[in-house]
C-alpha positions as CSV (number, residue, x, y, z in Angstrom):
1,X,20.1,8.1,-37.5
2,X,18.3,11.3,-38.1
3,X,15.8,12.8,-35.6
4,X,13.5,15.7,-35.6
5,X,14.7,18.7,-37.7
6,X,17.5,16.7,-39.3
7,X,19.2,16.3,-35.9
8,X,21.2,13.1,-35.4
9,X,20.0,10.7,-32.8
10,X,22.4,8.2,-31.2
11,X,21.5,5.4,-28.8
12,X,24.5,4.4,-26.7
13,X,24.8,2.0,-23.7
14,X,27.4,2.7,-21.2
15,X,28.3,1.8,-17.6
16,X,28.2,4.0,-14.5
17,X,31.9,4.6,-13.6
18,X,33.3,5.1,-10.1
19,X,32.1,8.4,-8.6
20,X,28.8,7.9,-10.3
21,X,30.2,9.3,-13.6
22,X,29.0,8.4,-17.1
23,X,31.2,8.7,-20.1
24,X,29.9,8.7,-23.7
25,X,32.2,8.6,-26.7
26,X,30.7,9.2,-30.1
27,X,33.1,9.5,-33.1
28,X,30.5,11.1,-35.3
29,X,29.9,14.1,-33.1
30,X,32.0,17.2,-33.5
31,X,34.0,18.7,-30.6
32,X,32.1,21.7,-29.1
33,X,28.8,20.6,-30.6
34,X,25.7,21.0,-28.4
35,X,23.9,17.7,-27.6
36,X,21.1,16.6,-25.4
37,X,21.6,13.5,-23.2
38,X,18.8,11.4,-21.7
39,X,19.7,8.7,-19.1
40,X,17.5,5.7,-18.5
41,X,18.5,3.0,-16.0
42,X,18.3,-0.5,-17.5
43,X,18.7,-2.3,-14.1
44,X,15.4,-1.2,-12.6
45,X,17.2,-0.7,-9.4
46,X,17.7,3.0,-9.7
47,X,15.8,5.3,-7.4
48,X,12.9,7.1,-8.9
49,X,14.1,10.2,-10.8
50,X,13.0,13.5,-9.5
51,X,9.8,14.7,-11.1
52,X,10.4,16.8,-14.2
53,X,8.5,19.8,-15.4
54,X,6.4,17.6,-17.8
55,X,5.4,15.4,-14.9
56,X,4.4,18.5,-13.0
57,X,2.4,20.0,-15.9
58,X,0.7,16.6,-16.4
59,X,-0.4,16.7,-12.7
60,X,-2.1,20.1,-13.2
61,X,-5.9,20.1,-13.9
62,X,-6.4,19.4,-17.5
63,X,-8.1,21.6,-20.0
64,X,-10.4,18.6,-20.6
65,X,-12.1,19.2,-17.2
66,X,-15.8,20.2,-17.3
67,X,-16.9,23.6,-16.3
68,X,-18.4,22.1,-13.2
69,X,-15.0,20.7,-12.2
70,X,-13.4,24.0,-12.8
71,X,-16.0,25.8,-10.7
72,X,-15.3,23.3,-7.9
73,X,-11.5,24.0,-8.1
74,X,-12.2,27.8,-8.0
75,X,-14.6,27.3,-5.0
76,X,-11.9,25.4,-3.1
77,X,-9.2,27.9,-4.0
78,X,-11.4,30.8,-2.9
79,X,-12.2,29.0,0.3
80,X,-8.4,28.6,0.9
81,X,-7.8,32.3,0.2
82,X,-10.6,33.3,2.6
83,X,-9.0,31.2,5.3
84,X,-5.8,33.4,5.0
85,X,-7.7,36.5,6.0
86,X,-8.8,35.2,9.3
């Protein structure tokens, strides 16, 4: 299956092996080829994954905030900075 930019996309199910290892075999990939692997637990029992950079960026104040909201953020930030000088 072709993905973005002509890159191949494979969907493979596998099992976690002893030692919490995962092995993927794909005959249509070349040895030494760079690939990206995303892992998603199908059991629902896995612990929550650590927050990634996109989660962090999504948690930041959005550019969709009103000027009044940005002014309030700036006021709170300045108040915090002023407390450091005491």
